[in-house]
C-alpha positions in Angstrom: -6.4 0.8 -16.8 -9.1 3.3 -17.1 -12.5 3.2 -15.4 -15.3 3.2 -18.0 -18.8 4.5 -17.5 -20.4 1.1 -17.4 -17.8 -0.4 -15.2 -19.0 -1.4 -11.6 -18.5 1.3 -9.1 -15.8 1.1 -6.3 -18.6 0.2 -3.9 -19.9 -2.6 -6.1 -16.5 -4.1 -6.7 -15.6 -3.9 -3.0 -18.9 -5.3 -1.7 -18.7 -8.2 -4.2 -15.0 -9.0 -3.1 -15.8 -8.8 0.7 -18.9 -10.9 0.3 -16.9 -13.5 -1.4 -14.1 -13.5 1.1 -16.2 -13.0 4.2 -16.1 -16.6 5.5 -12.2 -16.4 5.5 -12.0 -13.6 8.0 -11.4 -13.7 11.8 -13.6 -15.9 13.8 -14.1 -15.6 17.6 -12.7 -18.4 19.8 -13.4 -18.3 23.4 -10.0 -20.2 24.0 -7.8 -17.7 22.2 -7.1 -14.1 23.1 -8.0 -11.5 20.5 -4.8 -10.0 19.2 -5.0 -6.2 18.2 -2.4 -4.0 16.7 -0.4 -2.2 19.4 -1.0 1.4 18.0 -4.8 0.7 18.5 -4.3 -0.9 22.0 -2.2 1.9 23.3 -4.6 4.6 22.1 -7.6 2.9 23.5 -6.1 2.2 26.9 -5.1 5.9 27.1 -8.5 7.3 26.0 -11.1 4.7 26.9 -12.5 6.6 30.0 -13.5 9.5 27.5 -15.2 7.3 25.1 -18.7 6.0 25.1 -20.2 5.9 21.6 -18.0 4.2 18.9 -18.4 3.8 15.1 -16.3 1.1 13.6 -16.2 1.7 9.9 -15.4 -1.4 7.9 -16.1 -3.7 11.0 -15.8 -6.9 9.1 -16.4 -9.9 11.2 -15.9 -7.9 14.4 -12.3 -8.4 15.5 -12.0 -4.9 16.9 -15.6 -4.4 17.5 -16.0 -7.2 20.1 -13.3 -6.1 22.5 -14.7 -2.6 22.6 -18.2 -4.1 23.3 -16.6 -6.3 26.1 -15.3 -3.0 27.5 -18.8 -1.9 27.9 -18.9 0.8 25.0 -21.9 1.5 22.7 -20.5 0.3 19.5 -22.1 0.6 16.1 -20.4 -1.5 13.3 -20.6 -0.3 9.7 -19.6 -2.6 6.7 -20.1 -2.4 2.9 -20.5 -6.2 2.9 -23.9 -7.9 4.1 -21.9 -11.2 4.3 -19.5 -9.6 6.7 -22.3 -8.3 8.9 -23.6 -11.9 9.1 -20.0 -12.9 10.2 -19.9 -10.2 12.8 -23.4 -11.3 14.1 -22.3 -14.9 14.4 -19.1 -13.8 16.4 -21.0 -11.6 18.7 -23.3 -14.6 19.4 -20.1 -16.9 20.1 -18.8 -14.2 22.4 -22.2 -14.0 24.2 -22.6 -10.6 23.2 -25.7 -11.0 20.9 -27.7 -7.9 20.6 -24.9 -5.6 22.4 -23.7 -4.0 19.2 -25.6 -2.3 16.4 -24.6 -3.6 13.0 -25.4 -1.6 9.8 -24.7 -2.2 6.1 -23.4 0.9 4.6 -20.5 3.0 3.1 -18.1 5.6 4.6 -19.1 8.3 2.1 -22.5 8.6 3.3 -22.8 7.9 7.1 -26.5 7.7 8.0 -26.1 9.0 11.4 -26.8 12.4 13.0 -24.2 15.0 13.5 -22.0 14.8 16.5 -23.1 11.2 17.4 -19.8 9.5 18.4 -16.9 10.0 20.6 -14.5 7.7 18.7 -14.6 6.6 15.0 -12.4 3.7 13.9 -11.5 3.1 10.3 -9.1 0.2 9.9 -8.4 -0.9 6.4 -11.7 0.3 4.9 -12.1 3.7 3.5 -8.9 3.5 1.4 -10.9 1.4 -1.1 -11.9 4.5 -3.0 -10.6 7.3 -5.2 -9.0 10.1 -3.2 -12.2 12.2 -3.9 -14.2 9.4 -2.2 -11.7 9.3 0.7 -12.1 13.0 1.1 -15.8 12.7 1.3 -15.5 9.9 3.8 -13.2 12.1 6.1 -15.8 14.8 5.9 -18.6 12.5 6.9 -16.6 11.3 9.9 -15.9 14.8 10.9 -19.7 15.5 10.7 -20.6 12.6 13.0 -17.8 13.0 15.5 -18.1 15.1 18.6 -15.8 18.1 19.1 -12.6 17.2 20.7 -13.0 13.5 20.1 -11.1 10.9 18.2 -10.7 9.3 14.8 -8.3 6.5 14.4 -7.3 5.6 10.7 -5.4 2.9 9.2 -4.7 2.8 5.5 -2.1 1.4 2.9 1.1 3.1 2.3 2.8 3.6 -1.1 5.5 1.2 0.3 2.9 -1.6 0.4 3.9 -4.5 -1.8 0.3 -4.8 -3.1 0.8 -1.6 -5.1 3.4 -3.2 -7.5 1.0 -5.9 -9.0 -2.0 -3.6 -9.2 -2.8 -1.3 -12.1 -2.8 2.4 -11.6 -5.8 4.4 -12.5 -6.2 8.2 -13.1 -6.4 9.9 -9.7 -4.7 11.9 -7.1 -1.5 10.3 -5.9 -1.4 6.4 -6.1 -4.8 4.7 -6.6 -4.9 1.4 -8.2 -7.2 -1.6 -9.1 -6.5 -4.9 -7.9 -5.7 -7.7 -10.5 -5.0 -10.7 -8.1 -7.7 -13.4 -7.7 -10.2 -12.1 -5.0 -9.1 -8.4 -5.6 -10.0 -7.9 -9.3 -11.2 -4.5 -9.8 -11.1 -3.5 -6.1 -9.8 0.0 -5.8 -7.2 0.9 -3.2 -5.6 4.2 -2.6 -2.0 4.0 -1.2 -1.2 7.1 1.0 1.8 9.1 1.5 2.3 11.1 4.8 1.4 14.5 3.2 -2.0 13.3 2.0 -2.8 12.2 5.6 -1.8 15.7 6.9 -3.9 17.3 4.0 -7.0 15.3 5.0 -6.6 16.6 8.5 -6.4 20.2 7.4 -9.4 19.9 4.9 -11.8 18.5 7.6 -11.0 20.3 10.9 -8.9 17.7 12.5 -5.5 18.0 14.4 -3.1 15.0 14.4 -2.5 13.7 17.9 -0.5 10.6 17.1 1.3 9.6 14.0 1.3 9.3 11.3 3.1 6.1 12.0 4.0 3.8 9.0 4.3 0.0 10.0 6.1 -2.1 7.6 6.3 -5.8 7.4 8.8 -6.5 4.6 7.2 -8.5 1.6 3.8 -8.5 3.6 2.3 -5.1 4.0 2.9 -1.4 4.9 0.3 0.5 6.6 -0.2 4.0 8.0 -1.7 4.5 11.4 -2.7 7.9 12.6 -5.1 9.4 15.4 -6.9 12.6 14.5 -8.9 14.8 16.9 -11.8 16.9 15.8 -11.0 20.6 16.6 
């Protein structure tokens, strides 16, 4: 499938999809512990004392954002979807954290923050919704807003992810595809190989401190996790 000039942009397609699905995402429940990926939890426990200001790119309904706010961090949540922002606001209120985090609608390719504003940037399942050039632009923006010596934790899809097979490849670097399933129609996803994650580090002044680690759940999903440090 090719992208025509009058087709919706990746931003428009992704925003539309996530707005439609926002109500189905994670909801805070005071009676249930918040479960987070072990890769993230291990990193955060080891480095939490060095971190104050956090940017959560693709914060969604706040599943990762809320525990960091509960830990006393200054957290800014960024999401492409205004409906997701509403869900995050609701969850913060339910967690008795209303007003304790800043929530912003925006995109990772143009971060509207000053240089060297954050100690930690989290981008889980978000900036892979773009062409490889768009992802390179996002990495450049993250490097710009991150303080020297501080951390960027990235999670994105692997080429081993089952979602790649039913999607339709588009002309791009590596494996980039448009979704065809209901709810994902037209949504662009880039599927990474390890070498691309290493390339992105070299291009943007990062060193890799943990990973890339591929986590595979057969017939469900395959994701890369990696921690970068700004040199």
